[in-house]
Structure formats: structure tokens, C-alpha cells
C-alpha positions as CSV (number, residue, x, y, z in Angstrom):
1,M,35.9,-4.1,2.2
2,K,34.4,-6.7,0.0
3,A,31.5,-4.8,-1.6
4,V,30.5,-1.4,-2.8
5,A,26.8,-0.5,-3.1
6,L,25.9,2.6,-5.2
7,D,22.8,4.6,-5.6
8,L,22.5,6.2,-9.0
9,D,20.7,9.6,-9.2
10,G,22.5,12.2,-7.1
11,T,25.3,9.7,-6.3
12,L,27.1,7.8,-9.0
13,L,25.4,9.9,-11.7
14,N,26.3,13.6,-12.0
15,S,23.7,16.3,-12.8
16,K,23.9,15.4,-16.5
17,K,22.9,11.8,-15.6
18,E,26.3,10.6,-16.6
19,I,29.0,8.5,-14.9
20,S,32.4,10.3,-14.9
21,E,35.5,8.6,-16.2
22,E,37.1,8.9,-12.8
23,N,34.3,7.0,-11.1
24,K,34.3,4.4,-13.9
25,N,38.0,3.8,-13.5
26,I,37.9,3.5,-9.7
27,L,35.1,1.0,-9.9
28,K,36.8,-1.0,-12.6
29,K,40.0,-1.2,-10.5
30,L,38.0,-2.4,-7.4
31,S,36.1,-5.0,-9.5
32,E,39.4,-6.3,-10.9
33,N,40.6,-6.8,-7.3
34,G,37.6,-8.9,-6.5
35,V,35.3,-6.3,-4.9
36,E,31.6,-6.9,-5.5
37,I,30.0,-3.9,-7.1
38,L,26.2,-3.4,-6.8
39,I,23.9,-0.8,-8.2
40,V,21.0,0.0,-5.8
41,T,18.5,2.3,-7.2
42,G,14.8,3.4,-7.2
43,R,14.9,3.4,-11.0
44,P,13.1,0.8,-13.1
45,Y,15.3,-2.0,-14.6
46,P,15.4,-1.1,-18.3
47,I,17.0,2.3,-17.8
48,T,19.1,1.0,-14.9
49,K,20.4,-1.8,-17.2
50,K,21.7,0.7,-19.8
51,I,23.6,2.6,-17.1
52,A,25.0,-0.5,-15.5
53,E,26.2,-1.9,-18.8
54,S,28.1,1.3,-19.4
55,L,30.5,0.4,-16.5
56,E,31.6,-2.7,-18.3
57,I,32.2,-4.7,-15.1
58,P,30.3,-7.5,-13.4
59,L,27.4,-6.1,-11.5
60,T,24.4,-7.0,-9.4
61,V,21.4,-4.7,-10.0
62,I,18.9,-3.9,-7.3
63,C,16.2,-1.7,-8.7
64,Y,12.8,-0.3,-7.7
65,N,14.2,0.6,-4.2
66,G,14.9,-3.0,-3.4
67,A,11.7,-4.5,-4.8
68,R,13.6,-6.4,-7.5
69,V,17.0,-7.9,-8.0
70,M,18.1,-8.7,-11.5
71,N,20.7,-10.8,-13.3
72,L,22.3,-8.2,-15.6
73,K,23.6,-10.9,-18.0
74,T,20.4,-12.8,-18.5
75,D,17.7,-10.3,-17.5
76,E,16.4,-12.9,-15.1
77,I,14.5,-11.8,-12.0
78,I,16.4,-13.1,-9.0
79,F,14.1,-11.6,-6.4
80,E,10.9,-9.6,-6.5
81,K,8.2,-8.4,-4.0
82,V,5.2,-6.4,-5.3
83,L,2.4,-4.4,-3.8
84,E,-0.7,-6.5,-3.4
85,E,-3.9,-5.7,-5.3
86,K,-6.0,-4.6,-2.3
87,Q,-3.3,-2.0,-1.4
88,V,-3.0,-0.7,-4.9
89,L,-6.8,-0.3,-5.3
90,K,-6.8,1.7,-2.1
91,I,-4.0,3.9,-3.4
92,I,-5.9,4.5,-6.7
93,E,-9.1,5.3,-4.9
94,F,-7.3,7.8,-2.6
95,C,-5.5,9.5,-5.5
96,R,-8.6,9.9,-7.6
97,K,-10.6,11.2,-4.7
98,N,-7.9,13.7,-3.8
99,K,-6.8,14.5,-7.4
100,K,-3.2,13.3,-6.8
101,D,-0.8,12.4,-9.6
102,L,-0.3,8.6,-9.4
103,N,2.2,6.6,-11.3
104,L,2.0,2.8,-11.4
105,F,4.8,0.4,-12.4
106,Q,4.2,-3.1,-13.6
107,N,6.3,-5.4,-15.8
108,D,8.8,-2.6,-16.3
109,V,6.1,-0.3,-17.8
110,W,5.3,3.1,-16.3
111,Y,1.5,3.7,-16.4
112,V,-0.3,7.0,-16.0
113,E,-3.9,8.1,-16.6
114,D,-2.9,11.6,-17.9
115,L,0.0,12.2,-20.3
116,E,-0.3,16.0,-19.9
117,S,-0.3,16.2,-16.1
118,I,2.5,18.2,-14.4
119,G,3.7,15.1,-12.6
120,T,3.9,13.0,-15.7
121,K,5.9,15.6,-17.5
122,Y,8.2,16.2,-14.5
123,Y,8.9,12.5,-14.1
124,K,9.4,12.0,-17.8
125,K,12.0,14.8,-17.9
126,N,13.9,13.5,-14.8
127,S,13.8,9.8,-15.5
128,R,14.0,9.9,-19.4
129,L,11.3,7.2,-19.4
130,E,8.3,7.2,-21.7
131,P,4.8,6.9,-19.9
132,T,2.1,4.5,-21.1
133,L,-1.4,5.9,-21.0
134,K,-3.9,3.5,-19.4
135,S,-7.1,3.7,-17.4
136,F,-6.3,2.2,-14.1
137,D,-9.6,0.3,-14.1
138,T,-8.4,-1.9,-17.0
139,F,-5.5,-3.8,-15.4
140,D,-5.9,-7.6,-15.5
141,S,-3.9,-7.6,-12.3
142,F,-3.4,-4.8,-9.8
143,K,-0.1,-6.2,-8.4
144,M,2.5,-3.5,-8.9
145,I,6.2,-3.4,-8.4
146,K,5.8,0.2,-7.0
147,S,3.7,3.3,-7.2
148,I,4.8,7.0,-7.0
149,I,2.7,10.0,-6.1
150,I,4.2,13.3,-7.4
151,D,3.7,16.7,-5.8
152,E,5.4,19.3,-3.7
153,N,7.2,17.8,-0.6
154,N,5.0,19.6,1.9
155,V,1.9,18.2,0.2
156,L,3.3,14.7,0.0
157,E,4.0,14.7,3.7
158,E,0.3,15.2,4.3
159,V,-0.5,12.6,1.7
160,E,1.7,10.1,3.5
161,K,0.0,10.7,6.8
162,E,-3.4,10.2,5.3
163,L,-2.4,7.1,3.4
164,K,-0.8,5.6,6.6
165,E,-4.2,5.9,8.2
166,I,-5.7,3.9,5.3
167,L,-2.9,1.4,4.7
168,G,-1.3,1.2,8.2
169,N,1.9,-0.8,8.2
170,S,1.0,-2.9,5.1
171,V,3.3,-0.9,2.8
172,Y,6.7,0.9,2.8
173,F,6.8,4.6,2.2
174,T,9.9,6.5,1.1
175,Y,11.1,9.5,-0.9
176,S,13.5,9.0,-3.8
177,Q,13.3,12.8,-4.4
178,D,11.5,15.5,-2.5
179,K,8.6,15.4,-5.1
180,Y,8.4,11.6,-5.3
181,L,6.5,9.7,-2.6
182,E,7.1,6.0,-3.4
183,I,5.0,3.2,-2.0
184,L,6.3,-0.4,-2.1
185,N,5.8,-3.8,-0.5
186,K,6.3,-3.5,3.3
187,D,9.1,-6.1,3.3
188,V,11.5,-4.2,0.9
189,N,13.9,-1.3,1.1
190,K,17.3,-0.8,-0.3
191,G,19.1,-1.8,2.9
192,L,17.2,-5.0,3.5
193,T,17.4,-6.2,0.0
194,L,21.2,-5.4,-0.2
195,K,21.7,-7.3,3.0
196,N,20.0,-10.4,1.6
197,V,21.9,-10.2,-1.7
198,L,25.2,-9.9,0.0
199,E,24.5,-12.8,2.4
200,E,23.8,-15.0,-0.6
201,K,27.3,-14.0,-1.8
202,G,28.9,-14.8,1.6
203,I,29.5,-11.1,2.3
204,R,28.4,-9.3,5.6
205,M,27.0,-5.8,5.6
206,S,29.9,-4.8,7.8
207,E,32.1,-5.5,4.8
208,C,30.2,-3.2,2.5
209,I,30.7,0.5,1.6
210,A,27.4,2.2,0.6
211,F,26.8,5.6,-1.1
212,G,23.6,7.6,-1.3
213,D,22.0,11.0,-1.2
214,A,18.2,10.7,-0.6
215,H,15.8,9.4,2.0
216,N,15.4,6.1,0.2
217,D,19.1,5.4,0.8
218,L,19.0,5.8,4.6
219,E,18.4,2.2,5.5
220,M,21.2,1.1,3.2
221,L,23.7,3.6,4.6
222,E,22.8,2.8,8.2
223,L,23.2,-1.0,7.7
224,A,26.4,-0.8,5.8
225,G,29.8,-1.1,7.5
226,V,30.7,2.2,6.0
227,G,27.8,4.5,5.0
228,V,28.7,7.5,2.9
229,A,26.5,10.5,2.2
230,M,27.2,12.6,-0.8
231,G,28.1,16.2,-0.4
232,N,24.7,17.0,-2.1
233,A,22.8,14.6,0.2
234,H,19.8,15.5,2.3
235,E,20.8,16.7,5.8
236,I,19.0,13.8,7.4
237,L,21.6,11.5,5.8
238,K,24.5,13.6,6.6
239,N,23.5,13.7,10.3
240,R,23.0,9.9,10.6
241,V,26.0,8.3,8.7
242,Q,29.7,8.1,9.5
243,H,31.1,9.7,6.4
244,I,30.4,12.6,4.0
245,T,32.2,12.8,0.6
246,D,32.2,15.3,-2.2
247,T,29.2,16.0,-4.4
248,N,28.0,13.8,-7.3
249,D,29.3,16.5,-9.7
250,N,32.8,16.4,-8.2
251,D,33.4,12.6,-8.3
252,G,32.4,12.1,-4.7
253,V,32.2,8.3,-5.0
254,G,35.6,8.0,-6.7
255,K,37.3,10.4,-4.3
256,F,36.1,8.5,-1.2
257,L,36.9,5.0,-2.6
258,K,40.3,6.1,-3.8
259,K,41.3,7.3,-0.4
260,F,39.5,4.7,1.7
261,C,40.7,1.8,-0.4
262,D,44.2,3.3,-1.0
263,I,43.8,3.1,-4.8
264,K,46.9,4.3,-6.7
265,N,46.7,6.0,-10.1
């Protein structure tokens, strides 16, 4: 294998949002042997950068569920596809009408209209990001890297159905967690962006091992030569990929790579 693609939350990161020393050591050994290591996450770039740099190895960073690819050394945007203004305006209108908790992301800033909402507090706790209060009527541009609606999963499934009637196939819907319905440009997902990045490096998807745990990892795991679901992954992933490893709290990434790549201590 020539590449390893890694989701963060629920995959490379444990429940404390940390990377274990075991996982770090395994990835370092692979990198030293010429294996391309890629972080592929739904997280915004600033927080992803801090995590990526802690590995202290060369990395390619794919963030916002594939909507942006970043050069970790220079902070240069290599690739980006955003939601168009007309789509964002329809999402805002729908969420206001139906009193849904909408979060917009633009230029690496997380915008909300209510700092005290349940959704804002929940996302802040989980992401460790700080929200920026802003009336959504006051944007100079409504092009967004992504939007997230936060609610209970059964509610979000109904929201998704209703928004699909409004937006059709003009956007991409996915779930990074049960309570996060993410809406992005229709031409991006983790798998598609990873494929394009690897092709630029002369690597085929068949030569890549990919790890994930949530719905937004599915395309990536199915396209990879070796797709690996974490032990804590959603059942839909476990049922549709070739391999299942241990949980994110038990070094599932490192254990699988050590065995599959025959890495010695």
C-alpha cells in the first residue's frame, strides 16, 4: 500500500480527542518508509492543522468533508469547492421558517445567529471551536464552504427529505455525527476528493488504506483498496466495507496497520 487516509473524530482521535502514542509511532514508521499519510476530516482547517502538526510527519490535509485541500506547510488552499449563494439562501430561509439550528462556515470562521442555542453549545463542546455571532442577512457573500444543521437524528432525517425537495441534487448531504446534517457542494465528498488528491500524487485508490467511523466516511472507505471501519463505527459502515478493526479508544488504526503492513516494534 502506498497511502493511508484517516478520519479524525471517532477514528484516529480517541474519546479524549487525542492521538495515542501507539498510533503516532505506527504512522511515523509508515511515513519514513515512503507511505503517503492523509488526514480526511469534516473539521475546519484551523483545528485540523493543530492535530495534524502534532503527528510531526509530512501530511496532506483534506478538511470540510472534502470541500477543501490544504498545504499544511504554507496554509495554501490547493483545492476548494463551496456552496453557491442561491443554495445557501434557500437553506437559511428553510431553517428560519422551521426554527432549525443552522451553522455556516466561511473563511475558516463558524457563524451562528444564536450563541445560546442548544446546537451552538453542543457543537462548541464537541468541536472545541468558538462561534462567531452574526446575522445571516449581513454577509457580503453567501458562498459557504459548508453548512451544518444540528438536531436529533430522527428530526434531521425529515429535514434532509424536505431540503432535498427544495434543493434537489444541487448539494451533497451527509452526517458527520448523528446530530450533524452537513450540506456541501454537490461535487465533493471525502472519497472523491481523496481520489483526486492521490491521482495527483501518482497513487491509485486501490493502493490506499482508509479508516473511518461515520456516514461521511462511507464513500472514502468504499473507494479505497482497503476500507476499514472502526470497532465503534456505525453499522452501515461495518456492513459495507471489507475490514473492521478495534475501537478508536483501543488503537484500532495502529493495530490494523501494524498487522496489515507487518510493522515490527
